[in-house]
C-alpha positions as CSV (number, residue, x, y, z in Angstrom):
1,M,-35.7,-2.4,27.9
2,K,-35.3,-0.1,30.8
3,Y,-32.5,-1.1,33.5
4,N,-32.8,-0.1,37.2
5,F,-29.8,0.2,39.5
6,C,-30.3,-2.5,42.5
7,G,-30.2,-1.0,45.7
8,N,-27.0,0.9,46.5
9,S,-24.9,-1.3,44.2
10,G,-23.6,-0.5,40.6
11,L,-25.6,-3.4,39.2
12,Q,-28.5,-2.6,36.9
13,L,-31.4,-5.2,36.3
14,P,-34.0,-5.0,33.5
15,D,-37.4,-4.0,34.5
16,I,-38.6,-7.3,33.4
17,S,-36.7,-10.8,34.5
18,L,-37.5,-14.3,33.3
19,G,-38.1,-16.8,36.0
20,L,-37.6,-20.8,35.2
21,W,-39.9,-21.7,38.2
22,H,-42.1,-23.5,35.9
23,N,-42.2,-24.6,32.1
24,F,-38.3,-25.3,32.0
25,G,-38.1,-28.6,33.6
26,D,-37.6,-32.1,32.0
27,V,-41.3,-32.6,31.8
28,D,-41.7,-29.6,29.4
29,D,-41.0,-28.8,25.9
30,F,-37.1,-28.4,25.4
31,D,-37.5,-26.4,22.2
32,V,-40.1,-24.0,23.6
33,A,-38.0,-23.5,26.8
34,T,-35.1,-22.6,24.2
35,A,-37.3,-20.3,22.1
36,M,-38.5,-18.3,25.2
37,I,-34.9,-17.8,26.7
38,C,-33.6,-16.8,23.4
39,T,-36.4,-14.4,22.8
40,A,-36.1,-13.1,26.3
41,F,-32.6,-12.1,25.7
42,D,-33.3,-10.9,22.1
43,N,-35.6,-8.3,23.9
44,G,-33.4,-7.0,26.5
45,I,-33.9,-9.3,29.4
46,T,-30.6,-10.2,30.8
47,H,-31.7,-11.7,34.0
48,F,-32.7,-15.3,34.4
49,D,-33.9,-16.5,37.7
50,L,-33.4,-20.2,38.9
51,A,-33.3,-22.2,42.1
52,N,-31.8,-25.6,42.7
53,N,-35.5,-27.2,43.0
54,Y,-37.1,-25.8,39.6
55,G,-38.3,-28.1,37.5
56,P,-39.8,-30.7,37.7
57,S,-38.0,-32.7,38.4
58,P,-35.7,-30.6,40.7
59,G,-32.6,-29.5,39.2
60,S,-34.0,-29.8,35.5
61,A,-34.7,-26.4,35.0
62,E,-30.9,-25.6,35.7
63,T,-29.7,-28.5,33.5
64,N,-31.9,-27.3,30.6
65,F,-30.7,-23.8,31.1
66,G,-27.0,-24.7,31.0
67,K,-27.6,-26.7,27.6
68,I,-29.5,-23.5,26.1
69,L,-26.6,-21.3,27.4
70,A,-24.0,-23.4,26.0
71,K,-25.5,-23.9,22.7
72,D,-27.6,-20.8,22.0
73,L,-25.9,-18.0,24.2
74,K,-22.5,-19.1,24.0
75,G,-20.3,-16.1,24.2
76,H,-22.8,-13.9,25.9
77,R,-21.8,-14.9,29.4
78,D,-20.8,-11.3,30.4
79,E,-24.1,-10.0,29.1
80,L,-26.2,-12.1,31.7
81,I,-27.1,-11.9,35.2
82,I,-27.9,-15.5,36.3
83,S,-29.3,-16.2,39.7
84,S,-30.0,-19.3,41.7
85,K,-31.1,-20.3,45.1
86,A,-31.0,-23.0,48.1
87,G,-33.1,-23.4,50.9
88,H,-36.2,-25.7,50.0
89,L,-36.1,-29.5,50.1
90,M,-34.1,-30.6,47.3
91,W,-33.0,-34.1,48.3
92,D,-33.9,-36.7,50.9
93,G,-32.2,-36.9,54.2
94,P,-31.1,-34.2,56.8
95,Y,-28.8,-32.5,54.5
96,G,-31.1,-31.9,51.4
97,D,-33.2,-29.0,52.9
98,G,-32.9,-25.9,55.3
99,S,-30.3,-23.4,55.6
100,S,-27.1,-25.0,56.9
101,R,-23.9,-24.6,55.6
102,K,-23.6,-27.9,54.8
103,Y,-26.7,-28.0,52.7
104,I,-26.3,-24.7,51.1
105,M,-22.6,-25.5,49.9
106,A,-23.6,-28.8,48.5
107,S,-26.3,-27.5,46.8
108,L,-24.6,-24.4,45.3
109,N,-21.8,-26.8,43.7
110,Q,-24.5,-29.1,42.4
111,S,-26.2,-25.9,40.8
112,L,-22.8,-24.7,39.3
113,K,-22.3,-28.3,37.9
114,R,-25.9,-28.3,36.4
115,T,-25.7,-25.1,34.9
116,G,-22.0,-25.4,33.6
117,L,-21.2,-22.1,35.3
118,E,-18.2,-21.1,37.1
119,Y,-20.3,-18.8,39.3
120,F,-23.7,-17.3,39.6
121,D,-24.1,-13.5,39.5
122,I,-26.7,-13.7,42.5
123,F,-27.1,-16.6,44.9
124,Y,-30.0,-16.5,47.3
125,S,-30.8,-17.9,50.8
126,H,-34.2,-19.1,49.4
127,R,-35.9,-19.0,52.7
128,Y,-35.8,-18.1,56.4
129,D,-35.1,-21.5,58.3
130,E,-35.9,-21.0,61.9
131,Q,-33.9,-24.3,62.8
132,T,-30.5,-22.9,61.5
133,P,-29.0,-19.9,63.4
134,I,-29.1,-16.8,60.9
135,E,-25.5,-16.3,61.7
136,E,-24.5,-19.7,60.0
137,T,-26.7,-19.1,56.9
138,M,-25.3,-15.5,56.4
139,Q,-21.8,-16.7,56.8
140,T,-22.3,-19.3,54.1
141,L,-23.3,-16.6,51.7
142,I,-20.2,-14.4,52.8
143,D,-17.9,-17.2,52.0
144,I,-19.7,-17.9,48.7
145,V,-18.7,-14.7,47.6
146,R,-15.2,-14.9,49.1
147,Q,-14.7,-17.9,47.3
148,G,-15.7,-16.6,43.9
149,K,-18.7,-18.7,43.5
150,A,-21.1,-15.8,43.4
151,L,-20.6,-12.1,42.8
152,Y,-23.4,-10.8,45.0
153,V,-26.1,-12.5,47.5
154,G,-29.7,-12.0,48.2
155,I,-32.3,-13.4,50.6
156,S,-35.9,-14.2,49.9
157,K,-39.0,-14.6,52.0
158,Y,-37.5,-13.7,55.3
159,P,-39.8,-12.2,58.1
160,P,-38.8,-8.2,58.5
161,A,-36.9,-8.6,61.7
162,K,-34.7,-11.5,60.4
163,A,-34.1,-9.6,57.0
164,V,-32.8,-6.7,59.1
165,Q,-30.6,-9.1,61.0
166,A,-29.4,-10.7,57.8
167,Y,-28.6,-7.3,56.3
168,E,-26.7,-6.1,59.4
169,I,-24.6,-9.3,59.4
170,L,-23.8,-9.2,55.6
171,K,-22.5,-5.5,55.8
172,S,-20.7,-6.2,58.7
173,Q,-18.5,-8.5,56.8
174,H,-18.5,-6.3,53.9
175,V,-20.5,-8.5,51.6
176,P,-23.7,-6.4,51.5
177,C,-27.2,-7.9,50.6
178,L,-27.9,-7.0,46.9
179,I,-31.5,-7.8,47.0
180,Y,-34.5,-9.2,48.5
181,Q,-37.0,-11.3,46.6
182,D,-40.8,-12.0,47.5
183,K,-44.1,-12.4,46.3
184,Y,-45.8,-9.3,45.4
185,S,-48.7,-8.5,43.1
186,M,-52.0,-6.2,43.4
187,L,-53.6,-9.0,45.1
188,V,-50.5,-9.9,47.5
189,R,-49.2,-6.6,49.1
190,E,-47.5,-7.8,52.1
191,P,-43.8,-6.6,51.2
192,E,-45.3,-3.0,51.4
193,K,-45.9,-3.3,55.1
194,E,-42.3,-3.5,56.2
195,H,-39.9,-4.9,53.9
196,M,-40.2,-1.9,51.2
197,T,-39.2,0.4,54.0
198,I,-36.5,-1.8,55.4
199,N,-34.8,-2.5,52.1
200,E,-34.8,1.4,51.2
201,K,-33.2,2.0,54.5
202,H,-30.5,-0.7,54.0
203,G,-29.7,0.0,50.2
204,V,-31.2,-3.2,49.2
205,G,-33.2,-3.9,45.8
206,F,-36.5,-5.5,45.5
207,I,-37.5,-8.2,43.2
208,A,-41.1,-9.4,42.8
209,F,-42.1,-13.0,41.9
210,S,-45.6,-14.1,41.1
211,P,-46.5,-10.8,39.9
212,L,-49.7,-12.1,38.1
213,A,-50.7,-14.1,41.2
214,Q,-50.2,-17.4,39.7
215,G,-52.4,-16.3,36.6
216,V,-55.3,-14.7,38.6
217,L,-54.4,-11.3,37.4
218,T,-55.1,-12.3,33.6
219,N,-58.1,-12.8,31.8
220,K,-58.0,-16.5,32.4
221,Y,-60.4,-16.6,35.4
222,L,-63.0,-13.8,34.3
223,H,-65.5,-16.6,33.2
224,G,-64.8,-19.5,35.5
225,I,-61.8,-21.9,35.9
226,P,-60.5,-23.1,32.9
227,E,-59.8,-27.1,32.8
228,T,-56.3,-26.4,31.8
229,S,-55.6,-23.8,34.2
230,R,-53.4,-23.9,37.5
231,A,-56.4,-23.7,39.8
232,H,-58.0,-26.8,38.3
233,K,-55.2,-28.9,39.0
234,S,-55.2,-30.8,42.4
235,H,-51.5,-30.0,43.2
236,G,-49.6,-26.6,43.0
237,F,-49.6,-23.1,44.7
238,L,-52.7,-22.1,43.1
239,Q,-56.1,-23.9,44.4
240,E,-59.6,-23.6,43.0
241,S,-60.8,-22.4,46.6
242,E,-58.7,-19.3,46.2
243,I,-60.7,-18.1,42.9
244,T,-63.6,-16.8,45.3
245,P,-66.4,-14.8,43.9
246,A,-64.9,-11.7,45.8
247,V,-61.4,-12.1,43.9
248,I,-63.4,-12.7,40.5
249,A,-65.0,-9.2,41.2
250,K,-62.1,-7.5,41.8
251,V,-60.3,-9.1,38.9
252,T,-63.3,-8.1,36.7
253,A,-63.2,-4.4,38.0
254,L,-59.2,-4.4,37.2
255,N,-59.9,-5.7,33.6
256,D,-62.4,-3.0,32.8
257,L,-59.8,-0.4,33.9
258,A,-57.2,-2.3,31.8
259,Q,-59.3,-2.0,28.7
260,Q,-59.8,1.8,29.2
261,R,-55.8,2.1,29.4
262,G,-55.6,0.0,26.4
263,Q,-53.9,-2.8,27.9
264,T,-54.6,-6.4,28.8
265,L,-55.3,-7.0,32.4
266,A,-51.6,-8.8,32.8
267,E,-50.0,-6.1,31.3
268,M,-51.7,-3.5,33.6
269,S,-50.7,-5.6,36.7
270,L,-47.1,-5.6,35.7
271,A,-47.3,-2.0,34.8
272,W,-48.5,-1.4,38.2
273,L,-45.6,-2.9,40.0
274,L,-43.0,-1.3,37.7
275,N,-44.5,2.0,38.4
276,N,-43.4,1.5,42.1
277,K,-40.1,3.0,42.5
278,Q,-39.1,0.6,45.2
279,V,-39.3,-2.2,42.7
280,T,-36.2,-3.1,41.0
281,S,-37.5,-5.7,38.6
282,V,-40.4,-8.0,38.1
283,I,-39.9,-11.9,37.3
284,V,-42.7,-13.3,34.9
285,G,-43.0,-17.0,34.3
286,T,-44.3,-17.7,30.7
287,S,-45.4,-20.8,28.9
288,S,-44.8,-19.6,25.5
289,V,-43.2,-17.2,23.3
290,A,-46.5,-15.4,22.7
291,Q,-47.1,-15.0,26.2
292,L,-43.6,-13.6,26.8
293,H,-44.3,-10.9,24.2
294,D,-47.5,-10.0,25.9
295,N,-45.8,-9.4,29.0
296,L,-43.1,-7.3,27.6
297,K,-45.9,-4.9,26.2
298,A,-46.5,-3.8,29.9
299,M,-43.5,-1.5,29.3
300,D,-45.2,0.5,26.7
301,N,-47.2,2.3,29.3
302,T,-46.2,2.3,33.1
303,R,-47.7,5.6,33.8
304,F,-50.8,6.0,36.1
305,G,-52.7,9.0,36.7
306,A,-53.8,9.8,40.3
307,D,-57.2,8.9,39.7
308,E,-56.3,5.6,38.3
309,L,-54.1,4.7,41.2
310,A,-56.9,5.5,43.6
311,L,-59.5,3.5,41.5
312,I,-57.3,0.5,41.8
313,E,-57.0,1.0,45.7
314,N,-60.7,1.4,45.9
315,I,-61.1,-2.0,43.8
316,L,-58.7,-4.0,46.0
317,A,-60.1,-2.7,49.2
318,Q,-63.6,-4.4,48.3
């Protein structure tokens, strides 16, 4: 495993981090979840990415991670980077959503209790909330660090101008933002427009989630939409309408290039992200140990020739 310094900090994160957004809730197989987390750690993945509402049910991913940590990774706390977040809907009523001090503090304390931790290594504001003054949200993150409940703080999915404002507020109080998290893949490249330049200027690391575009950047959809796929489900973040002929054409062409490189499409898609020097780490979501091993193979070849990068750009521009 290769580790990268995160922004201007002394903290190193692994090339690949494990996200617990899906497949670690109380509706999932606990033994499989345990095997994935332990396999990840055994292969040098030291960073585990959580949020208060991960499950389902909301909170259950944190609870299950806490059980696995206590039983199977006991004694390894100081070898782990554990992150969590608050910002999206967690419970009913006016205090279970958003970015107010009331909600973030309550949610943080609940997350610590569920995981059995004394502190998080990284705690994020999970989204920008236009209903709450950004000064209130950032002051809450500052106080979380000063209270010893998190070592570092980050933000996720903030508009560029608001990210700059957040960075400046945090820095002014000597609690600099460690990391910015957003959706980033070959098919979703919004962070390239402004965020990466902003992050570099302010010394903030970047971590990508949904690096395989919810499975689109795998061989899963090359020949239609499987009944067991996320896109076939009526709920969720990937809808069948998004798997258009144009998307399939791009994915097919990318798959051909991946085969020429001796990689699967998923491996090449992760390698392409890791080839970007502005990416500190990539969060993968897996449903099995075998899938995790496949993702780890991406690190075997993260080098791209200029002709390969140009071909990828041409494919994506179609």
